[in-house]
C-alpha positions as CSV (number, residue, x, y, z in Angstrom):
1,M,0.1,-0.2,0.1
2,K,1.4,3.5,-0.5
3,I,1.2,5.8,2.1
4,L,2.4,9.4,1.3
5,I,4.1,11.5,4.3
6,V,4.0,15.2,3.8
7,V,6.3,17.4,5.8
8,G,6.4,21.2,5.4
9,T,8.2,22.5,8.7
10,R,10.7,21.8,11.0
11,P,8.6,20.3,13.5
12,E,7.1,18.5,11.0
13,A,9.8,16.4,9.6
14,I,11.0,16.1,14.0
15,K,7.8,14.6,14.5
16,M,7.4,12.8,11.6
17,A,10.7,11.3,11.4
18,P,10.1,8.7,13.9
19,V,6.5,7.2,11.8
20,I,8.9,7.1,8.6
21,L,11.4,5.5,9.9
22,A,9.4,3.0,11.6
23,L,7.1,2.5,8.2
24,K,9.9,2.0,6.3
25,K,10.7,-1.2,8.0
26,E,7.3,-2.3,6.9
27,P,7.0,-5.3,4.3
28,W,3.5,-4.2,3.1
29,A,4.0,0.0,2.8
30,N,5.6,1.4,-0.1
31,V,6.5,5.1,1.7
32,R,7.2,8.2,0.0
33,V,8.0,11.3,1.9
34,L,6.8,14.9,0.3
35,A,8.6,17.9,1.4
36,T,6.5,21.0,0.8
37,A,9.4,23.0,2.3
38,Q,7.6,25.5,3.6
39,H,10.5,26.1,5.9
40,R,13.6,25.2,3.8
41,N,16.9,25.2,5.5
42,M,15.2,24.3,9.0
43,L,13.7,21.2,7.5
44,D,16.7,19.9,5.5
45,Q,18.7,19.8,8.6
46,V,15.8,17.7,10.2
47,N,15.9,15.4,7.0
48,E,19.4,15.3,7.0
49,F,19.7,14.3,10.8
50,F,17.6,11.5,10.8
51,G,18.7,9.8,7.2
52,I,15.5,10.6,5.4
53,D,15.8,11.9,1.5
54,P,12.4,13.4,0.1
55,D,10.9,11.5,-2.9
56,I,8.9,14.7,-3.7
57,D,10.0,18.5,-3.3
58,L,7.3,21.4,-4.0
59,N,10.3,24.1,-2.9
60,I,7.5,26.4,-1.8
61,M,9.3,28.7,0.4
62,R,9.4,31.8,-0.4
63,P,10.9,35.0,1.4
64,N,7.9,36.8,4.2
65,Q,5.3,34.9,2.2
66,A,2.0,35.7,3.1
67,L,-0.4,32.9,4.1
68,T,-3.4,33.2,1.4
69,T,-0.4,33.3,-1.2
70,L,1.5,30.0,0.2
71,T,-2.0,28.3,0.2
72,A,-2.9,29.6,-3.5
73,R,0.7,27.9,-4.8
74,L,0.3,25.0,-2.3
75,L,-3.3,23.8,-3.5
76,P,-2.6,23.4,-7.4
77,E,0.9,21.3,-6.4
78,L,-0.4,19.2,-4.4
79,D,-3.2,18.3,-6.7
80,D,-0.7,17.1,-9.5
81,V,1.3,15.0,-6.7
82,L,-1.8,13.3,-5.8
83,Q,-3.0,12.7,-9.1
84,A,0.6,11.6,-9.6
85,E,1.3,9.1,-6.2
86,K,-2.3,8.1,-6.1
87,P,-1.5,7.2,-2.8
88,D,-3.7,4.8,-0.5
89,A,-3.6,7.2,2.4
90,V,-1.3,10.7,3.3
91,L,0.0,11.5,6.9
92,V,0.0,14.8,8.2
93,Q,1.6,15.8,11.1
94,G,0.2,19.3,13.5
95,D,-1.6,22.5,12.1
96,T,0.8,24.3,9.9
97,T,-0.7,25.6,6.6
98,T,0.7,22.7,4.8
99,V,-1.0,20.5,6.8
100,M,-4.2,22.4,6.2
101,T,-3.8,22.5,2.1
102,V,-3.2,18.9,1.9
103,A,-5.8,17.6,3.9
104,L,-8.1,19.7,1.6
105,A,-6.4,18.1,-1.2
106,C,-6.8,14.9,-0.3
107,F,-10.8,15.3,0.5
108,Y,-11.1,16.4,-2.9
109,H,-9.1,13.4,-4.2
110,H,-11.3,11.1,-1.6
111,I,-7.7,9.9,-0.2
112,P,-7.9,9.5,3.6
113,V,-6.0,11.1,6.2
114,G,-4.0,10.0,9.2
115,H,-3.6,13.4,11.1
116,V,-0.8,12.9,14.1
117,E,-0.8,15.0,16.5
118,A,-5.0,15.6,16.7
119,G,-6.7,17.2,18.8
120,L,-4.7,20.2,20.4
121,R,-7.5,22.8,21.1
122,T,-7.0,26.8,22.7
123,W,-10.8,27.2,21.7
124,D,-9.7,30.7,20.5
125,M,-9.4,30.7,16.2
126,Q,-7.0,33.6,16.9
127,N,-4.8,32.4,19.4
128,P,-2.5,30.7,18.0
129,F,-3.0,32.0,14.8
130,P,-3.4,30.6,12.5
131,E,-2.1,27.2,13.6
132,E,-5.7,26.6,15.6
133,A,-7.7,27.2,12.8
134,N,-5.5,25.2,10.8
135,R,-6.0,21.9,13.0
136,V,-9.8,22.2,13.5
137,I,-10.0,22.3,9.5
138,T,-7.3,19.3,9.4
139,G,-9.4,17.4,12.2
140,K,-12.8,18.0,9.7
141,F,-11.0,15.6,6.9
142,A,-9.2,13.1,9.1
143,R,-9.8,9.5,9.1
144,W,-8.0,8.5,11.3
145,H,-6.9,11.2,14.3
146,F,-3.4,10.0,16.3
147,A,-4.3,12.3,19.4
148,P,-1.1,12.4,21.8
149,T,-2.4,12.6,25.3
150,E,-6.2,11.6,26.7
151,G,-7.1,15.8,27.1
152,S,-6.7,16.1,22.8
153,R,-9.2,12.9,22.8
154,Q,-11.6,14.6,24.6
155,N,-11.3,17.3,22.7
156,L,-12.2,15.7,19.6
157,L,-15.2,13.9,20.8
158,K,-16.6,17.1,22.6
159,E,-16.4,18.4,18.5
160,G,-18.2,15.1,17.7
161,V,-15.5,12.8,16.1
162,A,-16.5,9.3,16.3
163,D,-14.7,7.6,19.1
164,S,-13.5,4.8,16.7
165,K,-11.5,7.4,14.7
166,I,-9.4,8.4,17.7
167,I,-5.9,6.7,18.8
168,V,-4.0,7.9,21.7
169,T,-0.5,7.6,20.9
170,G,1.8,9.6,22.4
171,N,3.7,12.3,21.3
172,T,6.5,11.7,18.5
173,V,8.2,14.6,19.4
174,I,9.1,12.4,22.3
175,D,10.4,9.5,20.2
176,A,12.3,11.8,18.1
177,L,14.1,13.2,21.6
178,L,14.5,10.0,23.1
179,M,16.1,8.7,19.6
180,S,18.8,12.1,19.0
181,A,19.3,13.2,23.1
182,S,21.2,10.4,23.9
183,K,23.9,11.1,21.3
184,D,27.0,13.3,21.7
185,L,25.7,16.2,20.4
186,Q,27.6,19.4,20.1
187,L,26.1,22.6,20.6
188,G,28.8,24.3,18.1
189,I,28.5,27.7,20.0
190,E,31.0,28.5,22.6
191,L,29.1,29.3,26.5
192,D,31.1,29.5,29.6
193,S,30.2,26.3,30.9
194,N,30.5,28.0,34.6
195,K,27.1,30.1,34.1
196,R,23.4,29.3,34.1
197,L,22.1,29.1,30.6
198,V,19.0,30.9,29.7
199,L,17.4,29.9,26.3
200,V,15.3,31.6,24.7
201,T,13.4,31.1,21.5
202,S,10.4,33.3,19.9
203,H,8.6,34.0,16.1
204,R,5.2,33.1,16.9
205,R,3.0,35.3,14.3
206,E,0.3,36.4,17.1
207,N,2.7,38.2,18.9
208,F,4.6,40.7,15.8
209,G,4.6,44.0,16.5
210,E,3.8,45.4,20.5
211,P,3.8,41.9,22.1
212,F,7.2,40.8,20.5
213,R,8.9,43.8,21.5
214,N,7.3,43.7,25.1
215,I,9.1,39.9,25.4
216,C,12.7,41.6,24.2
217,R,12.5,44.5,26.8
218,A,11.7,41.9,29.1
219,L,15.1,39.9,28.0
220,Q,17.0,43.1,28.1
221,T,16.3,43.6,31.8
222,L,16.9,40.3,33.1
223,A,19.9,40.3,31.3
224,E,21.5,43.7,32.9
225,K,19.9,42.8,35.8
226,N,22.1,39.3,36.1
227,P,25.6,39.3,34.5
228,D,26.6,36.4,36.0
229,V,23.4,34.4,33.6
230,Q,24.6,34.0,30.0
231,F,21.2,34.0,27.3
232,L,21.3,32.4,24.4
233,Y,18.5,33.5,21.2
234,P,18.6,32.0,17.9
235,V,16.7,34.3,16.0
236,H,14.2,33.1,13.3
237,P,14.7,35.4,10.1
238,N,11.5,36.9,9.3
239,P,12.4,40.4,9.8
240,N,9.4,40.9,12.2
241,V,11.4,39.1,14.4
242,K,14.9,39.4,13.7
243,D,15.0,43.1,13.4
244,V,13.5,43.6,17.1
245,A,15.6,41.3,18.6
246,H,18.3,42.9,17.1
247,E,17.2,46.8,18.4
248,F,17.0,45.0,21.9
249,L,19.0,42.7,22.6
250,A,22.2,43.1,20.3
251,G,25.7,44.3,22.1
252,L,24.8,43.0,25.6
253,H,27.6,41.5,27.0
254,N,26.2,37.9,28.2
255,F,23.5,37.7,25.4
256,T,23.9,35.6,22.3
257,L,21.9,36.3,19.2
258,C,22.8,33.9,16.8
259,E,21.2,31.8,13.5
260,P,18.6,29.1,13.8
261,L,20.1,25.8,15.0
262,D,20.0,22.8,13.2
263,Y,18.2,20.2,15.1
264,A,20.8,18.7,16.8
265,S,22.6,21.8,18.1
266,F,19.2,22.5,19.8
267,I,18.6,19.2,21.6
268,A,22.2,19.8,22.7
269,A,21.1,24.1,23.8
270,M,18.4,22.3,25.7
271,K,20.2,19.9,27.6
272,R,22.6,22.9,28.3
273,A,19.6,25.3,29.4
274,Y,19.2,26.4,32.9
275,I,15.3,28.0,31.8
276,I,13.8,28.2,28.8
277,L,11.4,30.9,28.0
278,T,9.9,29.8,24.7
279,D,6.6,30.4,22.3
280,S,7.1,27.2,20.7
281,G,4.7,24.2,20.9
282,G,7.3,21.6,20.5
283,I,9.5,22.8,23.1
284,Q,6.7,22.6,25.8
285,E,6.5,19.1,25.2
286,E,10.3,18.4,24.8
287,A,12.0,20.2,27.7
288,P,10.1,18.6,30.3
289,A,11.0,15.2,29.6
290,L,14.8,17.2,29.8
291,G,14.2,18.5,33.3
292,K,13.5,21.8,32.0
293,P,11.8,24.7,33.3
294,V,9.2,26.2,31.0
295,L,8.4,29.9,30.6
296,V,6.1,30.2,27.8
297,L,5.8,33.6,26.2
298,R,1.9,33.1,25.3
299,D,-1.4,33.7,26.9
300,E,-2.9,30.8,25.9
301,T,-1.7,27.1,24.9
302,E,-3.2,23.9,23.7
303,R,-0.8,21.8,25.6
304,P,-2.3,22.0,29.1
305,E,-1.3,19.0,30.4
306,A,2.6,19.8,31.5
307,V,1.0,23.1,32.9
308,E,-0.8,21.1,35.0
309,Q,1.9,18.9,36.2
310,G,3.6,22.7,37.3
311,V,6.9,22.0,34.8
312,V,5.3,24.8,32.2
313,K,3.7,28.4,33.3
314,L,2.2,30.8,30.6
315,V,3.5,33.6,31.2
316,G,2.7,35.4,28.0
317,P,3.8,38.5,26.6
318,N,3.8,40.4,29.2
319,Y,7.2,42.5,30.1
320,D,6.4,42.1,34.1
321,A,5.2,38.2,33.9
322,I,8.3,37.6,32.0
323,V,10.6,39.6,34.5
324,Q,9.4,38.2,37.6
325,E,8.8,34.3,36.8
326,T,12.0,34.3,35.3
327,Q,14.0,35.9,38.2
328,C,12.2,33.4,40.9
329,L,13.4,30.4,39.1
330,L,17.0,32.2,39.1
331,D,17.0,33.2,42.5
332,D,15.1,30.4,44.2
333,E,16.0,27.2,44.3
334,F,12.7,25.5,45.5
335,A,10.5,27.1,42.8
336,Y,13.4,25.8,40.2
337,R,13.2,22.1,41.7
338,A,9.5,22.0,42.1
339,M,9.7,22.5,37.8
340,A,12.9,20.7,37.2
341,R,10.9,17.4,37.8
342,G,11.8,15.7,34.4
343,I,8.4,14.9,33.9
344,S,6.3,13.6,30.5
345,P,3.1,13.6,30.0
346,Y,3.2,13.5,26.6
347,G,4.6,10.2,25.5
348,D,6.7,7.2,26.4
349,G,8.7,6.8,23.1
350,K,6.2,4.6,21.2
351,A,4.1,7.2,19.7
352,A,5.3,5.8,16.5
353,E,5.2,2.3,16.5
354,R,0.9,2.7,17.9
355,I,0.6,4.6,14.4
356,V,2.3,1.8,12.4
357,Q,0.3,-0.8,14.0
358,V,-3.3,0.9,13.4
359,L,-2.2,1.2,9.9
360,R,-0.9,-2.2,9.1
361,K,-4.4,-3.7,10.9
362,Y,-6.4,-1.4,8.0
363,F,-4.2,-1.8,5.5
364,T,-3.2,-6.0,5.8
């Protein structure tokens, strides 16, 4: 049976890699990998790390591309691929524009879709934007909903998805993390091993403008108040992020701004970090498994399980909250240890195996 697996961005590639590698071992499955390259360089780095060579590459990325343009360009390209490949099933992961347009194109072609990481919800279409809408739309078309947690399953049931179509698998990001973190990974950036490291990532579209300026002001204050702490921020190339980050943070002696790290280097950075500040969804899943406290630079999260466990805390793009909560973790060892407990509510590293079992049973 021909299984087409589509990846567009770096997070998709990371979380789909365990599924691709597991399916390629199945004698009944003819696995084809399609890269839309919604992200180009970051996607390629991940595929190279896991030894995955896409069979089809749409190379759809353009600088500062509007969502409408991206969607309009993707649909006819996907139409051609589906007509040529005629897959028996298509797998997508997450909540990107790639995922939503693939699900829509498959619906038009009557091809069943498996949605990996299904059921994440904030119940606010504007937050995160456009991801909440993308995953809701994808869920309307999916034949298999591979939910990472019981909470995600409950979200799907609330929306009327049949229980028989939902399989709780755990999150494949933990599969990928466990496959990678045990390796001797090198950060490639010189840091003082005697200083605590605060690792920062922030690039969410809904934070563009004044919210992101508030984040950068808070980081500037924290760096100035804590000269004995080093900060590392791999900066997204989008000018809405890069220009503002450099305006506030370039030149601070204990703040390192760098290009986005490849997957292996970023895992090494997370292992080295003392605290992580992020608006990334994947890092909210990965960092707790490594015992790292996470402060989330968003007002909402579709990953409440780690918040409920007390290892992740929402601070939003709020200057006072970012400064106060980060300083508390730097100063209060009891508060730090309460969050740095190594709890992972997102899986046991066997999510890909469970996904393959479902497809094997269906096709054989």
